[in-house]
C-alpha positions as CSV (number, residue, x, y, z in Angstrom):
1,M,9.6,-15.8,8.0
2,S,6.1,-16.8,6.7
3,D,5.7,-19.1,3.7
4,L,4.0,-16.3,1.8
5,G,4.1,-12.6,2.1
6,K,6.6,-10.0,3.3
7,I,9.5,-11.0,5.6
8,D,9.2,-10.3,9.3
9,R,11.5,-8.1,11.4
10,P,13.7,-10.9,12.7
11,F,14.4,-12.2,9.2
12,F,15.2,-8.6,8.1
13,E,17.5,-8.0,11.0
14,R,19.3,-11.4,10.6
15,Y,19.8,-11.5,6.9
16,I,19.5,-8.0,5.4
17,A,20.0,-5.1,7.8
18,S,23.8,-5.8,8.3
19,N,24.4,-6.5,4.6
20,L,23.6,-3.4,2.7
21,G,26.6,-3.0,0.4
22,A,28.9,0.0,0.6
23,D,28.5,2.4,3.5
24,R,27.8,5.7,1.7
25,T,27.3,9.1,3.4
26,D,24.8,10.2,0.8
27,V,22.2,7.6,1.9
28,A,20.0,9.8,4.1
29,L,17.4,7.0,4.8
30,G,18.3,3.4,4.1
31,P,16.3,0.1,4.3
32,A,14.4,-0.5,7.5
33,H,11.6,-3.0,8.3
34,G,8.2,-1.5,7.6
35,V,9.6,1.5,5.7
36,D,8.3,2.1,2.2
37,F,11.1,4.2,0.7
38,G,14.7,5.2,0.9
39,V,16.3,8.6,0.4
40,V,19.6,9.6,-1.2
41,D,21.1,13.1,-0.9
42,V,22.1,14.6,-4.3
43,D,23.8,17.9,-3.9
44,G,21.4,18.9,-1.0
45,R,18.3,17.6,-2.7
46,A,16.4,14.5,-1.6
47,L,16.0,11.6,-4.1
48,V,13.2,9.4,-2.7
49,T,13.1,6.0,-4.3
50,A,11.1,2.7,-3.8
51,T,10.9,-0.6,-5.5
52,D,8.0,-3.1,-5.8
53,P,7.0,-6.1,-7.8
54,L,4.5,-5.7,-10.7
55,S,1.3,-7.7,-10.4
56,I,-1.1,-8.1,-13.3
57,L,-4.4,-10.0,-12.7
58,P,-6.1,-10.4,-16.1
59,D,-9.4,-11.0,-14.4
60,L,-9.5,-7.4,-13.5
61,G,-9.2,-6.3,-17.1
62,Y,-5.8,-5.2,-18.4
63,E,-6.5,-1.5,-18.1
64,R,-7.5,-1.6,-14.4
65,A,-4.9,-4.2,-13.6
66,A,-2.2,-2.0,-15.1
67,R,-3.3,1.1,-13.2
68,F,-3.4,-0.9,-10.0
69,A,0.1,-2.3,-10.5
70,L,1.5,1.2,-11.2
71,D,-0.2,2.8,-8.2
72,V,1.3,0.2,-5.9
73,V,4.8,1.2,-7.0
74,L,4.3,5.0,-7.1
75,A,2.5,5.0,-3.7
76,D,5.6,4.0,-1.8
77,V,7.2,7.3,-2.9
78,A,4.0,9.3,-2.6
79,V,3.7,8.5,1.1
80,S,6.9,10.5,1.6
81,G,5.0,13.6,0.6
82,V,7.3,13.9,-2.4
83,P,5.5,13.5,-5.8
84,P,6.9,10.6,-7.9
85,T,8.5,11.9,-11.0
86,H,10.5,9.1,-12.6
87,L,10.0,5.4,-13.2
88,S,12.3,2.5,-14.1
89,I,10.2,-0.6,-15.0
90,C,11.1,-4.2,-15.8
91,F,8.6,-6.6,-17.5
92,T,9.3,-10.4,-17.3
93,L,6.2,-11.4,-19.3
94,P,4.6,-14.8,-19.4
95,A,4.7,-16.5,-22.8
96,S,0.9,-16.5,-22.8
97,M,0.7,-12.7,-22.7
98,T,-0.1,-11.5,-26.2
99,D,1.3,-8.4,-27.9
100,D,-2.2,-6.8,-27.8
101,S,-2.5,-7.5,-24.0
102,F,0.8,-6.0,-23.3
103,A,0.0,-3.0,-25.5
104,T,-3.1,-2.4,-23.4
105,V,-1.1,-2.6,-20.1
106,W,1.6,-0.3,-21.4
107,E,-0.8,2.3,-22.9
108,E,-2.6,2.5,-19.5
109,I,0.7,2.9,-17.6
110,H,1.8,5.6,-20.1
111,A,-1.5,7.5,-19.7
112,E,-1.4,7.4,-15.9
113,C,2.2,8.5,-15.8
114,V,1.4,11.4,-18.0
115,D,-1.4,12.5,-15.7
116,L,0.8,12.2,-12.6
117,G,3.8,13.9,-14.3
118,V,6.0,10.7,-14.2
119,S,8.6,10.0,-16.9
120,V,9.7,6.5,-17.7
121,V,13.5,6.7,-17.9
122,T,14.7,3.1,-18.4
123,G,13.5,-0.5,-18.2
124,H,13.6,-4.0,-19.6
125,T,10.9,-6.0,-21.4
126,A,11.1,-9.7,-22.4
127,R,9.0,-13.0,-22.4
128,Y,10.2,-16.0,-20.3
129,G,8.8,-19.5,-20.4
130,D,8.6,-20.2,-16.7
131,V,6.8,-16.9,-15.8
132,S,3.1,-16.8,-14.9
133,Y,0.6,-14.3,-13.8
134,P,0.2,-12.3,-11.7
135,W,3.9,-11.5,-11.0
136,I,5.3,-10.2,-14.2
137,G,8.2,-7.9,-13.2
138,A,9.2,-5.0,-10.9
139,A,9.6,-1.3,-11.0
140,T,11.4,1.5,-9.2
141,A,9.8,4.9,-8.6
142,M,11.7,8.1,-7.8
143,G,10.9,11.6,-6.8
144,V,13.0,14.6,-6.1
145,G,12.2,17.1,-3.3
146,D,13.5,18.9,-0.3
147,H,14.7,16.9,2.7
148,D,12.6,19.1,5.1
149,D,9.4,18.2,3.2
150,I,9.8,14.4,3.5
151,V,7.1,12.7,5.6
152,R,9.0,10.0,7.4
153,P,7.3,6.6,8.1
154,D,8.6,6.7,11.6
155,G,7.7,10.3,12.2
156,A,4.6,10.0,14.4
157,R,4.8,11.7,17.8
158,A,2.7,11.7,21.0
159,G,-0.3,14.0,20.6
160,D,-0.7,13.3,16.9
161,R,-4.1,12.1,15.6
162,L,-4.6,9.1,13.4
163,L,-6.6,9.2,10.2
164,L,-7.5,6.2,8.0
165,T,-8.7,6.4,4.4
166,S,-11.1,3.8,2.9
167,G,-10.7,1.1,5.6
168,P,-9.5,-2.4,6.2
169,A,-9.5,-5.2,3.6
170,A,-10.9,-3.1,0.8
171,E,-8.3,-4.3,-1.7
172,A,-8.5,-8.0,-0.6
173,V,-12.3,-8.0,-0.8
174,G,-12.4,-6.2,-4.1
175,L,-9.9,-8.6,-5.7
176,L,-11.4,-11.8,-4.3
177,S,-15.0,-10.8,-5.2
178,T,-13.9,-9.8,-8.7
179,C,-11.7,-12.8,-9.5
180,F,-14.0,-15.4,-7.9
181,P,-17.6,-14.2,-7.8
182,E,-19.1,-17.6,-8.5
183,Q,-17.3,-19.0,-5.4
184,L,-19.0,-16.5,-3.0
185,D,-22.3,-17.8,-1.7
186,L,-23.6,-14.3,-1.0
187,P,-26.4,-12.1,-2.3
188,A,-25.6,-10.5,-5.7
189,E,-25.9,-7.0,-4.3
190,T,-23.3,-7.9,-1.6
191,V,-20.9,-9.2,-4.2
192,A,-21.4,-6.1,-6.4
193,A,-20.7,-3.9,-3.4
194,A,-17.5,-5.8,-2.7
195,Q,-16.4,-5.6,-6.3
196,N,-16.8,-1.8,-6.1
197,R,-14.0,-1.6,-3.5
198,L,-11.6,-1.9,-6.4
199,E,-12.3,1.7,-7.1
200,E,-10.7,2.6,-3.8
201,V,-7.3,0.8,-4.3
202,F,-5.5,3.9,-5.6
203,S,-3.6,6.0,-3.1
204,V,-1.0,8.1,-4.9
205,R,-3.2,11.2,-5.2
206,D,-4.6,10.8,-1.7
207,A,-1.1,10.7,-0.2
208,L,0.0,13.8,-2.0
209,T,-3.2,15.6,-1.1
210,A,-2.8,14.8,2.6
211,A,0.8,15.9,2.6
212,A,0.0,19.2,1.0
213,A,-3.0,19.9,3.1
214,G,-1.6,19.9,6.6
215,P,1.3,19.1,9.0
216,V,1.5,15.3,8.3
217,R,4.0,13.5,10.5
218,A,3.9,10.0,9.0
219,M,2.1,8.0,6.4
220,H,1.9,4.3,5.6
221,D,-0.1,2.4,3.0
222,V,-2.1,-0.6,4.3
223,T,-0.6,-3.5,2.3
224,E,0.3,-7.1,3.4
225,G,-0.6,-7.6,7.0
226,G,-3.5,-5.2,6.7
227,L,-4.4,-2.4,9.1
228,A,-3.0,-4.3,12.1
229,G,0.3,-4.6,10.3
230,A,0.5,-1.0,9.2
231,L,-0.4,0.3,12.7
232,N,2.2,-1.9,14.3
233,E,4.9,-0.9,11.8
234,M,4.3,2.8,12.3
235,A,4.1,2.6,16.0
236,D,7.2,0.5,16.2
237,G,9.2,2.8,14.0
238,A,8.1,5.8,16.0
239,N,8.7,4.1,19.3
240,A,5.2,5.3,20.3
241,R,1.9,3.9,21.2
242,F,-1.1,4.0,18.8
243,S,-4.4,4.0,20.7
244,V,-7.3,3.1,18.3
245,E,-11.1,3.0,18.7
246,R,-12.5,0.0,16.9
247,E,-15.9,1.6,16.2
248,A,-14.2,4.6,14.6
249,V,-12.6,2.4,11.9
250,P,-14.7,2.6,8.7
251,M,-15.8,-0.6,7.1
252,R,-16.8,-0.1,3.5
253,P,-19.8,-1.8,1.9
254,G,-19.3,-5.5,1.2
255,V,-16.1,-5.9,3.2
256,A,-17.5,-7.3,6.4
257,A,-19.8,-9.8,4.6
258,V,-17.1,-11.2,2.3
259,C,-14.5,-11.4,5.1
260,H,-17.0,-13.2,7.4
261,H,-17.9,-15.6,4.5
262,L,-14.2,-16.4,3.8
263,E,-13.3,-16.4,7.5
264,I,-10.8,-13.6,7.0
265,D,-9.9,-11.1,9.7
266,P,-10.4,-7.8,7.8
267,W,-7.8,-6.0,10.0
268,A,-5.1,-8.5,8.9
269,A,-5.9,-8.4,5.1
270,T,-4.2,-6.3,2.6
271,S,-5.9,-3.0,1.6
272,C,-3.8,-1.1,-1.0
273,G,-5.4,2.3,-1.4
274,S,-5.9,2.7,2.4
275,L,-3.6,5.1,4.2
276,V,-2.8,5.5,7.9
277,I,-1.9,9.1,8.4
278,A,-0.5,10.6,11.6
279,V,-1.3,14.3,11.7
280,E,-0.5,17.1,14.1
281,P,-3.7,18.1,15.9
282,D,-4.1,21.5,14.3
283,G,-3.9,20.0,10.8
284,V,-6.5,17.2,11.2
285,D,-9.5,19.2,9.9
286,A,-7.5,20.5,6.9
287,V,-6.3,17.0,5.9
288,R,-9.7,15.4,6.4
289,D,-11.4,18.1,4.4
290,A,-8.9,17.9,1.5
291,L,-9.4,14.1,1.3
292,T,-13.2,14.4,1.5
293,D,-13.1,17.0,-1.3
294,R,-11.4,14.3,-3.4
295,G,-14.2,11.9,-2.6
296,T,-12.0,9.7,-0.5
297,P,-13.6,8.1,2.6
298,V,-11.6,9.2,5.7
299,A,-12.1,8.8,9.4
300,E,-10.2,9.7,12.6
301,I,-9.5,6.4,14.3
302,G,-7.3,7.3,17.3
303,R,-4.2,9.1,18.6
304,V,-0.5,8.7,19.2
305,E,0.6,8.4,22.8
306,D,3.7,7.8,24.9
307,G,4.4,4.1,25.2
308,T,4.8,1.3,22.7
309,G,2.6,-1.0,20.6
310,V,-0.9,-0.7,19.3
311,M,-3.9,-0.7,21.6
312,V,-7.5,-1.1,20.3
313,D,-10.1,-0.2,22.9
314,G,-7.5,-0.9,25.6
315,D,-6.4,-4.3,24.3
316,R,-3.1,-4.9,22.5
317,L,-3.2,-5.5,18.8
318,E,-0.3,-7.7,17.5
319,H,1.1,-7.7,14.0
320,P,-0.6,-10.6,12.2
321,H,2.6,-11.6,10.3
322,V,0.6,-13.7,7.8
323,D,-2.0,-12.1,5.5
324,P,-5.1,-14.3,5.4
325,S,-6.0,-13.1,1.9
326,W,-3.2,-15.2,0.4
327,D,-4.8,-18.4,1.7
328,A,-8.2,-17.2,0.7
329,Y,-7.0,-16.6,-2.8
330,A,-5.5,-20.1,-3.0
331,R,-8.6,-21.7,-1.7
332,L,-10.9,-19.9,-4.2
333,A,-8.6,-20.6,-7.1
334,E,-8.6,-24.3,-6.3
335,Q,-12.4,-24.3,-6.1
336,S,-12.6,-22.6,-9.5
337,D,-10.4,-25.2,-11.3
């Protein structure tokens, strides 16, 4: 297990996988490493649910920070193809957070939930002395749909084609350039382009659009461990090989320059808002067109084959296990003190 970031598969298998409480027959999909959501059968209907921490970075502005935090939670249900409909949310607020600041966060979450058709059904809100930004709570999202409509994270099959929205490291670069612009010795236009990547960190609507447009086999959001991590987790879950062309992977403006400057591998850095989508061949054009119509950058980056692992231009791509954006954030924060 790394010092920072998500646990790895050996840790999961050793400590968690065999200790999951009561063995209930209504659990249609339980916890698995690299899987974003679980599924419970309720009288023949599928209840899709996912839990995530809530992260609020005041430097982003409370409105944008709140929308970002909510999207991270809801996206883990949306990648199932089932729209999120209900939310349970817990706030463990730092003592330094004012009533006005919290009101701004809550009003933004409320407005976004209204737009997405999500109802808040329960929660908890309190201040605690030892809490500090950015981690100020957690939330559980839920959605109800048909079992047959669920896009499973391990559903990719040989012959499927791989699409990627946005591209690697968009989230990491957007956050770092926004929180620490003075620490980046780069041209102002490069920093501005990097900061604009924060407009691409929202994936709920993209996931639902893709699922509705064509026969999507699997979806995964590109979070900790970046594109390399997401590809490996999907390929491992599907027991298939993902063959990717490096030149086909889009790199958004500002990303390469900031990653080079901070000595970050963009393929290993978190990129919330980016989705890896495995699509049946006859649905590729429909999914790509639907995303393009939304204004979402999307590219076909490879295909699913018989075999195992991830190959990029014929060379094996390993899971990075440690996300370099964590260390970059710590270094930049220390420099700004």
